[in-house]
MOPAC internal coordinates of N, CA, C and O (Angstrom, degrees):
PM7 1SCF
backbone

  N    0.0000 0     0.00 0     0.00 0    0    0    0
  C    1.4520 1     0.00 0     0.00 0    1    0    0
  C    1.5582 1   109.68 1     0.00 0    2    1    0
  O    1.2310 1   118.82 1   142.08 1    3    2    1
  N    1.3120 1   119.85 1   -37.92 1    3    2    1
  C    1.4570 1   122.50 1   177.17 1    5    3    2
  C    1.5218 1   110.07 1   -64.99 1    6    5    3
  O    1.2310 1   120.69 1   140.24 1    7    6    5
  N    1.3697 1   116.29 1   -39.76 1    7    6    5
  C    1.4719 1   120.00 1  -178.99 1    9    7    6
  C    1.5558 1   109.15 1   -68.76 1   10    9    7
  O    1.2310 1   120.59 1   143.55 1   11   10    9
  N    1.3182 1   116.48 1   -36.45 1   11   10    9
  C    1.4803 1   119.08 1   178.25 1   13   11   10
  C    1.5195 1   109.42 1   -66.20 1   14   13   11
  O    1.2310 1   118.85 1   138.90 1   15   14   13
  N    1.3448 1   119.80 1   -41.10 1   15   14   13
  C    1.4538 1   124.70 1   177.71 1   17   15   14
  C    1.5596 1   110.20 1   -63.52 1   18   17   15
  O    1.2310 1   121.06 1   139.02 1   19   18   17
  N    1.3289 1   115.57 1   -40.98 1   19   18   17
  C    1.4915 1   121.39 1  -178.79 1   21   19   18
  C    1.5197 1   110.43 1   -65.48 1   22   21   19
  O    1.2310 1   119.57 1   142.74 1   23   22   21
  N    1.2899 1   118.43 1   -37.26 1   23   22   21
  C    1.4659 1   123.05 1  -176.86 1   25   23   22
  C    1.5357 1   113.76 1   -87.89 1   26   25   23
  O    1.2310 1   120.37 1   172.96 1   27   26   25
  N    1.3284 1   116.89 1    -7.04 1   27   26   25
  C    1.4608 1   120.37 1  -179.60 1   29   27   26
  C    1.5324 1   109.86 1   -71.63 1   30   29   27
  O    1.2310 1   119.72 1   -52.71 1   31   30   29
  N    1.3354 1   118.14 1   127.29 1   31   30   29
  C    1.4741 1   122.65 1  -178.01 1   33   31   30
  C    1.4852 1   114.01 1  -109.77 1   34   33   31
  O    1.2310 1   119.32 1  -167.12 1   35   34   33
  N    1.3324 1   118.89 1    12.88 1   35   34   33
  C    1.4551 1   121.04 1   176.31 1   37   35   34
  C    1.5548 1   110.13 1   -70.95 1   38   37   35
  O    1.2310 1   121.32 1   -50.47 1   39   38   37
  N    1.3229 1   115.08 1   129.53 1   39   38   37
  C    1.4648 1   119.09 1   179.25 1   41   39   38
  C    1.4967 1   114.05 1    83.78 1   42   41   39
  O    1.2310 1   118.95 1  -171.42 1   43   42   41
  N    1.2983 1   119.61 1     8.58 1   43   42   41
  C    1.4485 1   123.31 1   178.28 1   45   43   42
  C    1.4980 1   110.09 1   -75.18 1   46   45   43
  O    1.2310 1   120.26 1   -46.42 1   47   46   45
  N    1.3454 1   117.10 1   133.58 1   47   46   45
  C    1.4882 1   121.24 1   173.37 1   49   47   46
  C    1.5143 1   107.61 1   -91.46 1   50   49   47
  O    1.2310 1   120.80 1   -56.01 1   51   50   49
  N    1.2877 1   116.07 1   123.99 1   51   50   49
  C    1.4514 1   120.81 1   178.17 1   53   51   50
  C    1.4805 1   110.07 1   -77.67 1   54   53   51
  O    1.2310 1   119.51 1   -20.84 1   55   54   53
  N    1.3615 1   118.54 1   159.16 1   55   54   53
  C    1.4269 1   122.49 1  -178.26 1   57   55   54
  C    1.5021 1   112.66 1   -65.35 1   58   57   55
  O    1.2310 1   119.68 1   147.93 1   59   58   57
  N    1.3449 1   118.22 1   -32.07 1   59   58   57
  C    1.4569 1   121.57 1   176.83 1   61   59   58
  C    1.5534 1   110.44 1   -64.13 1   62   61   59
  O    1.2310 1   120.94 1   140.29 1   63   62   61
  N    1.3242 1   115.81 1   -39.71 1   63   62   61
  C    1.4853 1   119.54 1   177.97 1   65   63   62
  C    1.5236 1   110.43 1   -67.30 1   66   65   63
  O    1.2310 1   120.05 1   144.32 1   67   66   65
  N    1.3184 1   117.50 1   -35.68 1   67   66   65
  C    1.4871 1   120.04 1   179.75 1   69   67   66
  C    1.5366 1   107.68 1   -67.10 1   70   69   67
  O    1.2310 1   119.97 1   137.43 1   71   70   69
  N    1.3381 1   117.65 1   -42.57 1   71   70   69
  C    1.4494 1   121.94 1   178.40 1   73   71   70
  C    1.5430 1   111.37 1   -60.50 1   74   73   71
  O    1.2310 1   120.59 1   136.88 1   75   74   73
  N    1.3070 1   116.47 1   -43.12 1   75   74   73
  C    1.4657 1   121.84 1  -178.95 1   77   75   74
  C    1.5478 1   110.01 1   -65.81 1   78   77   75
  O    1.2310 1   121.07 1   134.59 1   79   78   77
  N    1.3357 1   115.56 1   -45.41 1   79   78   77
  C    1.4770 1   120.15 1  -179.72 1   81   79   78
  C    1.5231 1   109.81 1   -65.21 1   82   81   79
  O    1.2310 1   120.31 1   137.76 1   83   82   81
  N    1.3363 1   117.02 1   -42.24 1   83   82   81
  C    1.4520 1   121.10 1   177.88 1   85   83   82
  C    1.5046 1   112.27 1   -61.32 1   86   85   83
  O    1.2310 1   120.40 1   136.52 1   87   86   85
  N    1.3394 1   116.83 1   -43.48 1   87   86   85
  C    1.4730 1   120.58 1  -179.95 1   89   87   86
  C    1.5082 1   110.52 1   -64.19 1   90   89   87
  O    1.2310 1   118.98 1   137.54 1   91   90   89
  N    1.3272 1   119.55 1   -42.46 1   91   90   89
  C    1.4213 1   121.94 1   178.61 1   93   91   90
  C    1.5557 1   110.19 1   -63.00 1   94   93   91
  O    1.2310 1   120.51 1   138.61 1   95   94   93
  N    1.3341 1   116.64 1   -41.39 1   95   94   93
  C    1.4675 1   119.58 1   178.88 1   97   95   94
  C    1.5454 1   112.07 1   -65.71 1   98   97   95
  O    1.2310 1   119.63 1   140.88 1   99   98   97
  N    1.2777 1   118.31 1   -39.12 1   99   98   97
  C    1.4673 1   123.00 1  -178.86 1  101   99   98
  C    1.5282 1   109.58 1   -68.80 1  102  101   99
  O    1.2310 1   119.73 1   135.91 1  103  102  101
  N    1.3301 1   118.13 1   -44.09 1  103  102  101
  C    1.4710 1   120.94 1  -179.01 1  105  103  102
  C    1.5606 1   107.00 1   -66.22 1  106  105  103
  O    1.2310 1   120.03 1   139.29 1  107  106  105
  N    1.3214 1   117.54 1   -40.71 1  107  106  105
  C    1.4447 1   118.58 1   177.62 1  109  107  106
  C    1.5215 1   113.76 1   -63.89 1  110  109  107
  O    1.2310 1   120.57 1   143.65 1  111  110  109
  N    1.3077 1   116.51 1   -36.35 1  111  110  109
  C    1.4643 1   120.76 1   177.30 1  113  111  110
  C    1.5273 1   110.99 1   -66.60 1  114  113  111
  O    1.2310 1   120.52 1   138.45 1  115  114  113
  N    1.3447 1   116.62 1   -41.55 1  115  114  113
  C    1.4714 1   120.64 1  -179.07 1  117  115  114
  C    1.4941 1   108.74 1   -63.26 1  118  117  115
  O    1.2310 1   119.07 1   134.43 1  119  118  117
  N    1.2957 1   119.39 1   -45.57 1  119  118  117
  C    1.4641 1   123.21 1  -178.91 1  121  119  118
  C    1.5544 1   108.65 1   -65.15 1  122  121  119
  O    1.2310 1   120.06 1   136.40 1  123  122  121
  N    1.2821 1   117.49 1   -43.60 1  123  122  121
  C    1.4529 1   120.28 1   179.88 1  125  123  122
  C    1.5069 1   113.50 1   -64.82 1  126  125  123
  O    1.2310 1   120.44 1   137.71 1  127  126  125
  N    1.3421 1   116.76 1   -42.29 1  127  126  125
  C    1.4452 1   120.80 1   178.65 1  129  127  126
  C    1.5488 1   113.13 1   -68.32 1  130  129  127
  O    1.2310 1   121.01 1   148.46 1  131  130  129
  N    1.3427 1   115.68 1   -31.54 1  131  130  129
  C    1.4736 1   119.97 1   174.75 1  133  131  130
  C    1.5377 1   111.00 1   -66.09 1  134  133  131
  O    1.2310 1   121.13 1   137.15 1  135  134  133
  N    1.3009 1   115.44 1   -42.85 1  135  134  133
  C    1.4621 1   120.39 1   178.24 1  137  135  134
  C    1.5609 1   109.74 1   -65.24 1  138  137  135
  O    1.2310 1   120.34 1   140.92 1  139  138  137
  N    1.2985 1   116.95 1   -39.08 1  139  138  137
  C    1.4619 1   122.61 1   176.86 1  141  139  138
  C    1.5499 1   110.62 1   -61.14 1  142  141  139
  O    1.2310 1   121.95 1   134.93 1  143  142  141
  N    1.3270 1   113.88 1   -45.07 1  143  142  141
  C    1.4674 1   120.06 1   179.94 1  145  143  142
  C    1.5171 1   110.56 1   -61.61 1  146  145  143
  O    1.2310 1   120.00 1   137.10 1  147  146  145
  N    1.3174 1   117.60 1   -42.90 1  147  146  145
  C    1.4532 1   121.07 1  -178.17 1  149  147  146
  C    1.5526 1   108.27 1   -66.85 1  150  149  147
  O    1.2310 1   119.62 1   138.82 1  151  150  149
  N    1.3352 1   118.33 1   -41.18 1  151  150  149
  C    1.4425 1   121.25 1   179.71 1  153  151  150
  C    1.5321 1   112.20 1   -63.23 1  154  153  151
  O    1.2310 1   120.88 1   137.65 1  155  154  153
  N    1.3498 1   115.92 1   -42.35 1  155  154  153
  C    1.4805 1   119.61 1   176.84 1  157  155  154
  C    1.5126 1   111.81 1   -64.56 1  158  157  155
  O    1.2310 1   119.08 1   137.62 1  159  158  157
  N    1.3398 1   119.36 1   -42.38 1  159  158  157
  C    1.4239 1   121.81 1   178.12 1  161  159  158
  C    1.5466 1   111.92 1   -61.66 1  162  161  159
  O    1.2310 1   120.95 1   139.07 1  163  162  161
  N    1.3105 1   115.79 1   -40.93 1  163  162  161
  C    1.4956 1   118.45 1   177.24 1  165  163  162
  C    1.4970 1   112.94 1   -66.05 1  166  165  163
  O    1.2310 1   119.98 1   140.48 1  167  166  165
  N    1.3489 1   117.64 1   -39.52 1  167  166  165
  C    1.4579 1   119.59 1   177.76 1  169  167  166
  C    1.4924 1   112.06 1   -66.17 1  170  169  167
  O    1.2310 1   119.86 1   139.05 1  171  170  169
  N    1.3933 1   117.88 1   -40.95 1  171  170  169
  C    1.4180 1   121.41 1   177.72 1  173  171  170
  C    1.5388 1   111.53 1   -64.82 1  174  173  171
  O    1.2310 1   120.81 1   145.32 1  175  174  173
  N    1.3237 1   116.06 1   -34.68 1  175  174  173
  C    1.4707 1   121.18 1   175.72 1  177  175  174
  C    1.5346 1   108.80 1   -64.26 1  178  177  175
  O    1.2310 1   119.81 1   134.90 1  179  178  177
  N    1.2875 1   117.97 1   -45.10 1  179  178  177
  C    1.4563 1   120.92 1   175.62 1  181  179  178
  C    1.5136 1   113.16 1   -57.87 1  182  181  179
  O    1.2310 1   120.53 1   137.26 1  183  182  181
  N    1.3318 1   116.58 1   -42.74 1  183  182  181
  C    1.4652 1   121.47 1   176.89 1  185  183  182
  C    1.5042 1   112.20 1   -62.46 1  186  185  183
  O    1.2310 1   120.79 1   135.99 1  187  186  185
  N    1.3609 1   116.10 1   -44.01 1  187  186  185
  C    1.4481 1   119.34 1   177.34 1  189  187  186
  C    1.5133 1   111.43 1   -63.47 1  190  189  187
  O    1.2310 1   119.45 1   140.85 1  191  190  189
  N    1.3533 1   118.66 1   -39.15 1  191  190  189
  C    1.4637 1   120.29 1   177.59 1  193  191  190
  C    1.5414 1   112.33 1   -65.29 1  194  193  191
  O    1.2310 1   120.43 1   143.80 1  195  194  193
  N    1.3061 1   116.79 1   -36.20 1  195  194  193
  C    1.4302 1   121.05 1   177.41 1  197  195  194
  C    1.5487 1   112.34 1   -65.78 1  198  197  195
  O    1.2310 1   120.90 1   139.21 1  199  198  197
  N    1.3084 1   115.88 1   -40.79 1  199  198  197
  C    1.4449 1   121.00 1   175.12 1  201  199  198
  C    1.4912 1   110.95 1   -66.10 1  202  201  199
  O    1.2310 1   120.13 1   135.16 1  203  202  201
  N    1.3314 1   117.36 1   -44.84 1  203  202  201
  C    1.4621 1   122.83 1  -179.97 1  205  203  202
  C    1.5107 1   112.15 1   -64.01 1  206  205  203
  O    1.2310 1   119.23 1   153.99 1  207  206  205
  N    1.3408 1   119.08 1   -26.01 1  207  206  205
  C    1.4496 1   122.10 1  -177.32 1  209  207  206
  C    1.5160 1   112.43 1   -81.88 1  210  209  207
  O    1.2310 1   119.52 1   170.57 1  211  210  209
  N    1.3370 1   118.52 1    -9.43 1  211  210  209
  C    1.4646 1   121.49 1   178.31 1  213  211  210
  C    1.5520 1   109.11 1   -69.51 1  214  213  211
  O    1.2310 1   121.26 1   -50.31 1  215  214  213
  N    1.2978 1   115.20 1   129.69 1  215  214  213
  C    1.4598 1   121.64 1   178.97 1  217  215  214
  C    1.5126 1   107.96 1   -88.01 1  218  217  215
  O    1.2310 1   120.62 1   -64.10 1  219  218  217
  N    1.3193 1   116.41 1   115.90 1  219  218  217
  C    1.4756 1   121.52 1  -176.85 1  221  219  218
  C    1.5286 1   113.14 1  -102.41 1  222  221  219
  O    1.2310 1   121.08 1  -161.48 1  223  222  221
  N    1.2809 1   115.53 1    18.52 1  223  222  221
  C    1.4837 1   119.89 1   179.81 1  225  223  222
  C    1.5423 1   109.79 1   -70.85 1  226  225  223
  O    1.2310 1   120.77 1   -33.63 1  227  226  225
  N    1.3036 1   116.13 1   146.37 1  227  226  225
  C    1.4662 1   120.24 1   175.58 1  229  227  226
  C    1.5529 1   109.25 1  -150.65 1  230  229  227
  O    1.2310 1   122.95 1   -19.14 1  231  230  229
  N    1.3415 1   111.96 1   160.86 1  231  230  229
  C    1.4644 1   118.22 1   176.55 1  233  231  230
  C    1.5332 1   107.24 1  -145.68 1  234  233  231
  O    1.2310 1   121.72 1   -49.55 1  235  234  233
  N    1.3363 1   114.32 1   130.45 1  235  234  233
  C    1.4517 1   121.38 1   176.95 1  237  235  234
  C    1.5050 1   108.36 1  -114.02 1  238  237  235
  O    1.2310 1   119.53 1   -57.63 1  239  238  237
  N    1.3081 1   118.50 1   122.37 1  239  238  237
  C    1.4615 1   120.92 1  -179.60 1  241  239  238
  C    1.5229 1   110.68 1   -75.68 1  242  241  239
  O    1.2310 1   120.95 1   -27.02 1  243  242  241
  N    1.3102 1   115.78 1   152.98 1  243  242  241
  C    1.4651 1   120.56 1   176.65 1  245  243  242
  C    1.5580 1   107.97 1   -78.96 1  246  245  243
  O    1.2310 1   121.85 1   -27.77 1  247  246  245
  N    1.3231 1   114.07 1   152.23 1  247  246  245
  C    1.4898 1   121.09 1   178.99 1  249  247  246
  C    1.5005 1   108.38 1  -127.66 1  250  249  247
  O    1.2310 1   120.98 1   -30.58 1  251  250  249
  N    1.3171 1   115.73 1   149.42 1  251  250  249
  C    1.4672 1   120.69 1   175.82 1  253  251  250
  C    1.5061 1   108.42 1  -144.51 1  254  253  251
  O    1.2310 1   121.57 1   -32.60 1  255  254  253
  N    1.3564 1   114.60 1   147.40 1  255  254  253
  C    1.4519 1   121.73 1   176.16 1  257  255  254
  C    1.5194 1   106.57 1  -124.07 1  258  257  255
  O    1.2310 1   121.50 1   -46.25 1  259  258  257
  N    1.3156 1   114.73 1   133.75 1  259  258  257
  C    1.4968 1   119.71 1  -175.68 1  261  259  258
  C    1.5179 1   109.84 1  -111.57 1  262  261  259
  O    1.2310 1   120.98 1   -29.69 1  263  262  261
  N    1.2943 1   115.74 1   150.31 1  263  262  261
  C    1.4922 1   122.01 1   174.97 1  265  263  262
  C    1.5192 1   107.85 1   -78.60 1  266  265  263
  O    1.2310 1   121.42 1   -20.13 1  267  266  265
  N    1.3250 1   114.88 1   159.87 1  267  266  265
  C    1.4930 1   118.04 1  -179.61 1  269  267  266
  C    1.5384 1   112.22 1   -66.11 1  270  269  267
  O    1.2310 1   121.10 1   144.12 1  271  270  269
  N    1.2857 1   115.49 1   -35.88 1  271  270  269
  C    1.4744 1   119.01 1  -177.26 1  273  271  270
  C    1.5450 1   111.33 1   -85.23 1  274  273  271
  O    1.2310 1   119.50 1   179.45 1  275  274  273
  N    1.2759 1   118.57 1    -0.55 1  275  274  273
  C    1.4630 1   121.35 1  -176.14 1  277  275  274
  C    1.5124 1   110.43 1   110.48 1  278  277  275
  O    1.2310 1   120.74 1   -22.18 1  279  278  277
  N    1.2446 1   116.19 1   157.82 1  279  278  277
  C    1.4723 1   120.41 1  -177.49 1  281  279  278
  C    1.5388 1   110.97 1    98.02 1  282  281  279
  O    1.2310 1   122.53 1   -13.98 1  283  282  281
  N    1.3029 1   112.75 1   166.02 1  283  282  281
  C    1.4794 1   118.21 1  -175.86 1  285  283  282
  C    1.5434 1   108.83 1  -103.28 1  286  285  283
  O    1.2310 1   120.30 1   -53.46 1  287  286  285
  N    1.3363 1   117.04 1   126.54 1  287  286  285
  C    1.4211 1   123.56 1   173.97 1  289  287  286
  C    1.5582 1   110.92 1   -73.71 1  290  289  287
  O    1.2310 1   122.43 1   130.44 1  291  290  289
  N    1.2808 1   112.95 1   -49.56 1  291  290  289
  C    1.4734 1   118.19 1  -178.69 1  293  291  290
  C    1.5573 1   108.23 1  -166.13 1  294  293  291
  O    1.2310 1   122.16 1   -24.47 1  295  294  293
  N    1.3139 1   113.48 1   155.53 1  295  294  293
  C    1.4681 1   117.91 1  -179.56 1  297  295  294
  C    1.5260 1   109.70 1  -151.63 1  298  297  295
  O    1.2310 1   121.25 1   -22.17 1  299  298  297
  N    1.2981 1   115.22 1   157.83 1  299  298  297
  C    1.4496 1   120.18 1   173.08 1  301  299  298
  C    1.5272 1   107.24 1  -129.09 1  302  301  299
  O    1.2310 1   122.31 1   -24.19 1  303  302  301
  N    1.3008 1   113.17 1   155.81 1  303  302  301
  C    1.4549 1   120.04 1   177.52 1  305  303  302
  C    1.5224 1   110.03 1   -91.91 1  306  305  303
  O    1.2310 1   120.85 1   -30.67 1  307  306  305
  N    1.2633 1   115.98 1   149.33 1  307  306  305
  C    1.4723 1   119.77 1   174.63 1  309  307  306
  C    1.5382 1   110.98 1   -82.22 1  310  309  307
  O    1.2310 1   121.47 1    -8.73 1  311  310  309
  N    1.2922 1   114.80 1   171.27 1  311  310  309
  C    1.4354 1   121.60 1  -179.26 1  313  311  310
  C    1.4999 1   110.10 1  -147.98 1  314  313  311
  O    1.2310 1   121.45 1   -35.28 1  315  314  313
  N    1.3360 1   114.84 1   144.72 1  315  314  313
  C    1.4612 1   119.57 1   179.77 1  317  315  314
  C    1.5110 1   109.92 1  -137.57 1  318  317  315
  O    1.2310 1   120.79 1   -40.08 1  319  318  317
  N    1.3038 1   116.10 1   139.92 1  319  318  317
  C    1.4744 1   122.32 1   170.49 1  321  319  318
  C    1.4767 1   108.48 1  -134.67 1  322  321  319
  O    1.2310 1   120.11 1   -51.65 1  323  322  321
  N    1.3216 1   117.40 1   128.35 1  323  322  321
  C    1.4328 1   123.27 1  -179.61 1  325  323  322
  C    1.5109 1   107.56 1  -114.12 1  326  325  323
  O    1.2310 1   121.80 1   -58.58 1  327  326  325
  N    1.3249 1   114.16 1   121.42 1  327  326  325
  C    1.4798 1   121.34 1  -178.55 1  329  327  326
  C    1.5038 1   109.46 1   -84.50 1  330  329  327
  O    1.2310 1   120.58 1   -72.55 1  331  330  329
  N    1.3434 1   116.49 1   107.45 1  331  330  329
  C    1.4548 1   120.72 1   177.05 1  333  331  330
  C    1.5287 1   110.35 1   -87.36 1  334  333  331
  O    1.2310 1   120.66 1   -19.72 1  335  334  333
  N    1.3327 1   116.35 1   160.28 1  335  334  333
  C    1.4495 1   120.61 1  -179.72 1  337  335  334
  C    1.5482 1   110.55 1   -63.26 1  338  337  335
  O    1.2310 1   122.02 1   -44.72 1  339  338  337
  N    1.3087 1   113.73 1   135.28 1  339  338  337
  C    1.4805 1   119.28 1   174.60 1  341  339  338
  C    1.5143 1   110.24 1   -90.32 1  342  341  339
  O    1.2310 1   121.47 1     3.80 1  343  342  341
  N    1.3426 1   114.80 1  -176.20 1  343  342  341
  C    1.4859 1   119.62 1  -171.69 1  345  343  342
  C    1.5072 1   112.07 1   -61.21 1  346  345  343
  O    1.2310 1   118.76 1   139.60 1  347  346  345
  N    1.3427 1   119.96 1   -40.40 1  347  346  345
  C    1.4629 1   119.28 1  -174.12 1  349  347  346
  C    1.5001 1   112.71 1  -115.89 1  350  349  347
  O    1.2310 1   119.45 1  -158.40 1  351  350  349
  N    1.3634 1   118.65 1    21.60 1  351  350  349
  C    1.4352 1   120.07 1   175.76 1  353  351  350
  C    1.5177 1   110.95 1   -72.70 1  354  353  351
  O    1.2310 1   119.22 1   -29.51 1  355  354  353
  N    1.3146 1   119.09 1   150.49 1  355  354  353
  C    1.4420 1   123.39 1   179.43 1  357  355  354
  C    1.5279 1   112.84 1    78.52 1  358  357  355
  O    1.2310 1   119.01 1  -155.66 1  359  358  357
  N    1.3104 1   119.49 1    24.34 1  359  358  357
  C    1.4304 1   123.56 1   176.78 1  361  359  358
  C    1.5343 1   112.53 1    61.41 1  362  361  359
  O    1.2310 1   120.62 1  -143.41 1  363  362  361
  N    1.3414 1   116.42 1    36.59 1  363  362  361
  C    1.4147 1   119.02 1   179.96 1  365  363  362
  C    1.5583 1   111.78 1   -84.36 1  366  365  363
  O    1.2310 1   120.70 1   161.16 1  367  366  365
  N    1.3216 1   116.27 1   -18.84 1  367  366  365
  C    1.4848 1   121.04 1  -179.74 1  369  367  366
  C    1.4898 1   111.03 1  -117.64 1  370  369  367
  O    1.2310 1   120.12 1  -118.60 1  371  370  369
  N    1.2997 1   117.37 1    61.40 1  371  370  369
  C    1.4622 1   121.68 1  -177.72 1  373  371  370
  C    1.5474 1   109.33 1   -65.88 1  374  373  371
  O    1.2310 1   120.52 1   -47.00 1  375  374  373
  N    1.3093 1   116.61 1   133.00 1  375  374  373
  C    1.4416 1   122.51 1   178.78 1  377  375  374
  C    1.5279 1   107.48 1  -105.32 1  378  377  375
  O    1.2310 1   122.35 1   -64.06 1  379  378  377
  N    1.3015 1   113.11 1   115.94 1  379  378  377
  C    1.4990 1   118.62 1  -178.88 1  381  379  378
  C    1.5280 1   108.26 1  -131.86 1  382  381  379
  O    1.2310 1   120.99 1   -42.50 1  383  382  381
  N    1.3229 1   115.72 1   137.50 1  383  382  381
  C    1.4447 1   120.50 1   178.75 1  385  383  382
  C    1.5163 1   107.78 1   -80.95 1  386  385  383
  O    1.2310 1   119.72 1   -59.92 1  387  386  385
  N    1.3215 1   118.14 1   120.08 1  387  386  385
  C    1.4355 1   122.33 1   176.45 1  389  387  386
  C    1.5277 1   107.41 1  -129.75 1  390  389  387
  O    1.2310 1   121.23 1   -49.96 1  391  390  389
  N    1.2923 1   115.25 1   130.04 1  391  390  389
  C    1.4657 1   118.46 1  -178.80 1  393  391  390
  C    1.5286 1   108.43 1   -79.06 1  394  393  391
  O    1.2310 1   120.91 1   -59.67 1  395  394  393
  N    1.2859 1   115.87 1   120.33 1  395  394  393
  C    1.4856 1   121.53 1  -177.78 1  397  395  394
  C    1.5400 1   110.03 1   -84.56 1  398  397  395
  O    1.2310 1   120.86 1   -23.18 1  399  398  397
  N    1.3319 1   115.96 1   156.82 1  399  398  397
  C    1.4571 1   117.65 1  -177.59 1  401  399  398
  C    1.5242 1   115.32 1   -60.12 1  402  401  399
  O    1.2310 1   120.85 1   151.19 1  403  402  401
  N    1.3638 1   115.98 1   -28.81 1  403  402  401
  C    1.4778 1   118.78 1  -177.73 1  405  403  402
  C    1.5299 1   112.12 1   -82.83 1  406  405  403
  O    1.2310 1   120.08 1   175.28 1  407  406  405
  N    1.2955 1   117.45 1    -4.72 1  407  406  405
  C    1.4352 1   119.31 1   177.26 1  409  407  406
  C    1.4984 1   115.62 1   103.85 1  410  409  407
  O    1.2310 1   119.79 1   173.30 1  411  410  409
  N    1.3446 1   118.01 1    -6.70 1  411  410  409
  C    1.4686 1   120.24 1   178.95 1  413  411  410
  C    1.5364 1   109.41 1   -98.84 1  414  413  411
  O    1.2310 1   120.19 1   -18.95 1  415  414  413
  N    1.3085 1   117.24 1   161.05 1  415  414  413
  C    1.4515 1   122.20 1  -179.64 1  417  415  414
  C    1.5607 1   108.52 1   -91.90 1  418  417  415
  O    1.2310 1   121.38 1   -42.65 1  419  418  417
  N    1.2994 1   114.97 1   137.35 1  419  418  417
  C    1.4237 1   120.37 1   175.67 1  421  419  418
  C    1.5195 1   109.58 1  -110.19 1  422  421  419
  O    1.2310 1   119.34 1   -32.48 1  423  422  421
  N    1.2866 1   118.86 1   147.52 1  423  422  421
  C    1.4448 1   123.69 1   174.05 1  425  423  422
  C    1.4911 1   109.45 1  -111.32 1  426  425  423
  O    1.2310 1   121.09 1   -52.14 1  427  426  425
  N    1.3087 1   115.52 1   127.86 1  427  426  425
  C    1.4562 1   121.34 1   178.56 1  429  427  426
  C    1.5053 1   111.24 1  -108.11 1  430  429  427
  O    1.2310 1   120.10 1   180.00 1  431  430  429

């Protein structure tokens, strides 16, 4: 009975079938990971645009304190910083995964 079970070939997966199934799985994984990479790049681009859109300008007014009889007790100077647009602010440098004809990825 054990010899009959050992020689039974019903349900056996041939090596050609294993190679075919493995190839299909690997191609599917490559396509899936490529799409995942493009989605992550787009989300990180959105995050960078959100950070770049923050206005970091500020203004601090000057203060002064005067003595009762006249004269200045103490004073501080004001300060100003104006945040100008940087190179890729306002979604001017959108990064999108596009499959190029030669097989490499281009960033736009």
